[in-house]
C-alpha positions as a printed Julia matrix, in Angstrom:
121×3 Matrix{Float64}:
  17.04  -10.24  -3.23
  20.71  -10.57  -2.14
  21.79  -12.06   1.57
  20.15   -9.52   3.24
  17.0   -10.75   3.52
  17.8   -14.0    4.69
  18.17  -12.61   8.23
  14.31  -11.96   8.43
  12.63  -15.17   8.05
  12.89  -15.8   11.79
   9.07  -15.09  11.7
   8.17  -17.18   8.94
   8.96  -20.29  11.07
  11.68  -21.55   8.89
  12.52  -21.07   4.88
  11.66  -24.65   3.4
   8.14  -24.75   4.73
   6.58  -20.88   4.65
   6.93  -20.45   0.85
   3.47  -19.09   0.8
   4.49  -16.53   4.11
   8.29  -15.76   2.67
   6.59  -14.36  -0.87
   4.89  -12.12   1.17
   6.4    -8.39   1.11
   6.07   -6.75   4.61
   2.35   -4.53   3.8
   2.26   -1.41   5.17
  -1.61   -1.8    4.82
  -4.43   -4.55   3.88
  -7.91   -4.48   2.71
  -9.22   -7.15   5.07
 -12.68   -8.36   6.07
 -13.6   -10.4    9.16
 -16.46  -12.23  10.14
 -16.58  -11.52  13.86
 -18.55  -14.33  15.9
 -19.19  -13.67  20.56
 -19.71  -17.48  20.4
 -17.11  -20.39  19.37
 -19.83  -22.85  18.31
 -20.97  -19.86  16.08
 -17.44  -18.98  14.52
 -17.31  -22.92  13.97
 -20.46  -22.83  12.18
 -19.13  -19.66  10.11
 -16.23  -21.63   8.9
 -18.29  -25.07   8.56
 -19.95  -22.4    5.55
 -16.98  -21.54   4.13
 -15.46  -24.84   3.65
 -18.58  -25.75   2.34
 -17.81  -23.07  -0.55
 -19.96  -20.21   0.45
 -18.22  -16.29  -0.67
 -16.7   -15.02   2.76
 -19.2   -12.03   2.16
 -22.02  -13.87   1.67
 -21.32  -15.33   5.66
 -20.28  -12.3    7.05
 -23.47  -10.33   6.32
 -25.27  -13.46   7.72
 -23.44  -14.11  10.51
 -20.95  -11.54  11.75
 -21.73   -9.63  14.82
 -19.95   -6.79  12.59
 -20.3    -4.44  10.14
 -22.15   -7.2    8.47
 -23.51   -5.07   5.6
 -20.85   -4.33   4.56
 -19.86   -8.14   4.06
 -17.65   -8.32   6.59
 -15.27   -5.22   5.17
 -12.6    -2.73   7.15
 -11.41   -1.55   4.75
  -8.09   -0.45   3.9
  -6.37   -0.42   7.86
  -2.18    1.06   8.55
  -0.07   -1.08  10.19
  -0.9     0.07  14.1
  -4.62    0.5   13.86
  -5.84   -2.93  14.43
  -5.62   -4.9   17.76
  -2.4    -6.93  17.57
  -3.47  -10.26  17.91
  -6.11   -9.55  14.85
  -3.28   -7.69  13.25
  -0.63   -9.87  13.52
  -2.92  -12.76  11.71
  -3.97  -10.3    9.23
  -0.97   -9.16   7.73
   0.65  -12.75   7.51
  -2.65  -13.26   5.23
  -1.93  -13.91   1.24
  -4.3   -11.88  -0.62
  -7.34  -13.35  -2.22
 -10.62  -13.45  -2.75
 -14.25  -13.78  -1.08
 -15.06  -16.41  -3.62
 -12.13  -18.7   -2.69
 -10.76  -16.71   0.22
  -7.14  -17.99   2.86
  -8.13  -17.32   5.89
  -6.87  -17.12   9.65
  -8.75  -16.5   12.52
  -8.33  -15.22  16.17
  -9.59  -14.56  19.15
  -9.71  -11.02  20.4
 -11.81   -8.66  23.32
 -14.15   -8.27  20.94
 -14.87  -11.9   20.36
 -14.02  -14.54  17.21
 -13.05  -13.56  13.97
 -12.44  -14.89  10.86
 -10.53  -13.17   8.56
  -8.95  -12.72   4.64
  -7.68  -10.3    3.12
  -8.37   -8.52  -0.09
  -4.94   -6.36  -0.93
  -1.75   -5.18   0.52
   0.27   -2.25   0.04
């Protein structure tokens, strides 16, 4: 990849620190899961479970207030089909597994989201 890609580094916050982000190629769709909580305190409780090693889909089934039956899975979503704040966080995440999720957080009109991405294309 030649010098053409250098100019695109504005969003990643600098090349030296943003190693994980710079490896990510722009995706047009992502396979995304989330845990949605109305209250900040409940979101913190869910985060605590994840930090203590609980699987993302299990925490989603137990605590998410949206699509909980599918373990928080929203399936494949194309760019532009999600709430803007949610999408910005989700598209910056590296793909990971429910057993050791790389998570992001955001707040939207729906509530507090804990987000993980299983695939990108």
